[in-house]
C-alpha positions as CSV (number, residue, x, y, z in Angstrom):
1,M,0.2,-0.7,-32.9
2,N,3.3,-2.3,-31.3
3,R,6.8,-2.5,-32.7
4,T,6.3,-6.4,-33.5
5,H,3.1,-5.3,-35.7
6,K,4.8,-2.8,-37.6
7,I,7.7,-5.1,-38.4
8,I,5.3,-7.8,-39.6
9,L,3.3,-5.2,-41.7
10,I,6.4,-4.0,-43.2
11,I,7.8,-7.5,-44.0
12,A,4.2,-8.5,-45.5
13,G,4.0,-5.3,-47.4
14,S,7.6,-5.5,-48.9
15,T,6.9,-9.2,-49.5
16,L,3.7,-8.3,-51.4
17,F,5.5,-5.4,-53.4
18,L,8.5,-7.9,-54.2
19,T,6.1,-10.7,-55.5
20,M,4.0,-8.4,-57.7
21,S,7.2,-6.7,-59.0
22,L,8.4,-10.3,-60.0
23,I,5.0,-11.4,-61.5
24,A,5.2,-8.1,-63.7
25,A,8.8,-8.6,-64.7
26,G,7.9,-12.3,-65.6
27,F,4.8,-11.1,-67.6
28,I,7.1,-8.7,-69.6
29,I,9.7,-11.4,-70.1
30,I,7.2,-13.8,-71.3
31,R,5.6,-11.5,-73.9
32,S,9.1,-10.3,-75.0
33,A,10.1,-13.9,-75.7
34,G,7.0,-14.5,-77.6
35,W,7.6,-11.4,-79.8
36,V,11.3,-12.8,-80.2
37,F,10.0,-16.0,-81.1
38,T,7.4,-14.7,-83.6
39,R,10.4,-12.9,-85.6
40,V,12.6,-16.0,-85.6
41,V,10.1,-18.6,-87.0
42,E,8.6,-17.1,-90.1
43,S,5.8,-19.0,-91.7
44,E,4.7,-16.3,-94.3
45,P,5.1,-17.7,-97.8
46,A,7.4,-15.1,-98.9
47,S,9.6,-15.6,-96.0
48,V,9.8,-19.4,-96.4
49,T,10.9,-18.7,-100.1
50,D,13.5,-16.2,-99.2
51,V,14.9,-18.7,-96.8
52,G,14.8,-21.5,-99.2
53,R,16.5,-19.4,-101.9
54,S,19.4,-18.7,-99.5
55,I,20.1,-22.2,-99.4
56,A,19.6,-23.4,-103.0
57,E,17.3,-22.8,-106.1
58,Y,14.8,-25.6,-106.5
59,D,11.3,-26.2,-107.5
60,V,8.8,-27.0,-104.8
61,P,7.0,-30.5,-105.6
62,D,3.4,-30.3,-106.6
63,R,1.0,-30.7,-103.6
64,F,3.5,-29.1,-101.2
65,I,3.1,-26.0,-99.5
66,D,5.2,-23.8,-97.1
67,A,5.1,-25.0,-93.6
68,Y,7.6,-22.8,-91.9
69,A,11.2,-21.2,-92.0
70,V,13.9,-20.4,-89.5
71,N,16.9,-18.3,-90.2
72,V,19.0,-17.7,-87.2
73,A,22.6,-17.4,-86.7
74,D,23.6,-18.5,-90.2
75,F,21.5,-21.7,-89.7
76,A,18.7,-21.8,-92.1
77,L,15.7,-24.3,-92.0
78,V,12.6,-24.6,-94.3
79,A,10.0,-27.0,-94.5
80,Y,7.3,-28.1,-96.9
81,R,4.4,-30.4,-96.2
82,D,2.3,-32.1,-98.7
83,V,-1.4,-31.1,-98.4
84,D,-3.0,-34.8,-98.8
85,T,-0.4,-37.1,-97.0
86,N,2.0,-36.7,-93.8
87,S,4.9,-36.1,-96.3
88,H,7.5,-33.4,-95.5
89,V,10.5,-31.8,-97.3
90,Y,13.4,-30.1,-95.3
91,L,16.3,-28.2,-96.4
92,F,18.5,-27.3,-93.7
93,Q,21.8,-25.3,-94.0
94,L,24.7,-25.0,-91.3
95,P,27.2,-22.0,-91.2
96,E,30.3,-22.6,-93.5
97,T,32.7,-23.3,-90.5
98,V,30.3,-26.4,-89.4
99,N,30.8,-29.7,-91.3
100,L,29.1,-33.1,-90.4
101,D,29.0,-36.3,-92.1
102,P,25.4,-37.3,-93.5
103,V,24.3,-39.7,-91.0
104,T,25.2,-37.3,-87.9
105,F,23.7,-34.4,-89.7
106,E,20.5,-36.4,-90.0
107,Q,20.4,-37.8,-86.7
108,Q,21.1,-34.1,-85.2
109,L,18.4,-32.7,-87.1
110,R,15.9,-35.1,-86.1
111,W,16.8,-35.0,-82.6
112,A,16.7,-31.2,-82.7
113,A,13.0,-31.4,-84.2
114,G,12.0,-33.8,-81.4
115,M,11.7,-36.8,-83.9
116,E,12.2,-40.3,-82.3
117,E,12.3,-42.0,-85.7
118,A,15.9,-41.7,-86.2
119,A,16.7,-44.4,-83.6
120,A,14.0,-46.9,-85.4
121,S,15.3,-46.3,-89.0
122,V,17.4,-48.3,-91.2
123,I,19.4,-47.5,-94.5
124,V,18.2,-49.4,-97.2
125,Q,19.5,-47.8,-100.2
126,Y,22.5,-45.5,-101.3
127,I,21.7,-43.7,-104.7
128,P,24.4,-41.6,-106.2
129,C,23.2,-38.2,-107.5
130,L,24.2,-34.7,-108.4
131,I,23.1,-31.6,-106.4
132,R,24.4,-28.1,-107.4
133,G,26.8,-29.8,-109.5
134,Q,28.4,-31.8,-106.5
135,E,28.4,-35.5,-106.6
136,T,26.6,-36.8,-103.4
137,T,24.8,-39.8,-102.0
138,L,21.0,-39.9,-101.6
139,I,20.5,-42.2,-98.6
140,I,16.9,-44.0,-98.4
141,S,16.2,-45.4,-95.0
142,D,13.0,-46.9,-93.6
143,G,11.7,-46.9,-90.1
144,L,8.7,-46.3,-87.8
145,T,7.3,-43.5,-86.4
146,H,6.4,-42.9,-82.7
147,D,3.0,-44.6,-83.2
148,N,4.4,-47.5,-85.0
149,R,3.7,-46.3,-88.6
150,Q,6.0,-47.4,-91.3
151,Y,7.9,-44.1,-93.0
152,R,10.5,-43.7,-95.8
153,S,13.2,-41.2,-95.7
154,A,15.7,-39.6,-98.4
155,T,18.6,-37.6,-97.2
156,A,21.5,-36.0,-98.9
157,I,24.1,-33.5,-97.8
158,F,25.3,-31.1,-100.3
159,A,27.1,-27.6,-100.7
160,G,24.4,-25.0,-100.2
161,K,24.8,-21.2,-101.1
162,G,25.9,-20.3,-97.5
163,G,27.5,-23.8,-96.2
164,Q,26.9,-27.1,-95.8
165,A,23.1,-28.2,-96.5
166,L,21.0,-31.2,-96.0
167,I,17.8,-32.1,-97.8
168,N,15.4,-34.5,-96.1
169,I,12.3,-35.7,-97.6
170,S,10.1,-38.2,-95.6
171,A,6.6,-39.8,-96.2
172,P,4.5,-42.7,-95.0
173,A,5.9,-45.7,-96.6
174,E,2.6,-46.5,-98.3
175,R,2.7,-42.9,-100.0
176,W,6.5,-42.9,-100.9
177,D,6.9,-41.3,-104.4
178,Q,10.5,-42.0,-105.8
179,A,10.0,-40.3,-108.9
180,M,9.0,-36.9,-106.8
181,V,11.9,-37.3,-104.7
182,E,14.3,-37.8,-107.6
183,S,12.6,-35.0,-109.6
184,F,13.2,-32.6,-106.4
185,V,16.8,-33.6,-105.9
186,A,17.2,-32.8,-109.6
187,S,15.8,-29.6,-109.3
188,L,18.4,-28.4,-106.4
189,Q,20.5,-25.7,-108.1
């Protein structure tokens, strides 16, 4: 075997070793990221309840079940979904150092969740309400989903237990339950 062949074999062997090392490292990183993600996004009912109670005390509406919870770096999000319809209740809390106006807050939340409906919604009503002893406004909006179905949304900002918080309830327009919305908002303490 001449010198050129030896150099080619050394380069090929080194390249193979480097490639295998990178694949192994990538596999470890992906598995670690999955492990971290499962620790950050909690779907156990107790965890959803715990994160929700860190924002406010409330009564979950009938027919709604725990969907998921996220609690990272003083940001908290809980979601509930209706078992019969495509309705959702979201509670989101920012750290105490962050303050946004209601429209910006809702748009940012929808953008972060990947919901394009925010661009197609129109405010149809402002309802004064009291949440956790604070006067605020429940903003009712109508819009279209990504598949052109009409939906309705109710949003209000209030002082949560650990910072500025937002309540958002959304449902298909034909399944909108204003009494449930008002009852849930009134239960927020």
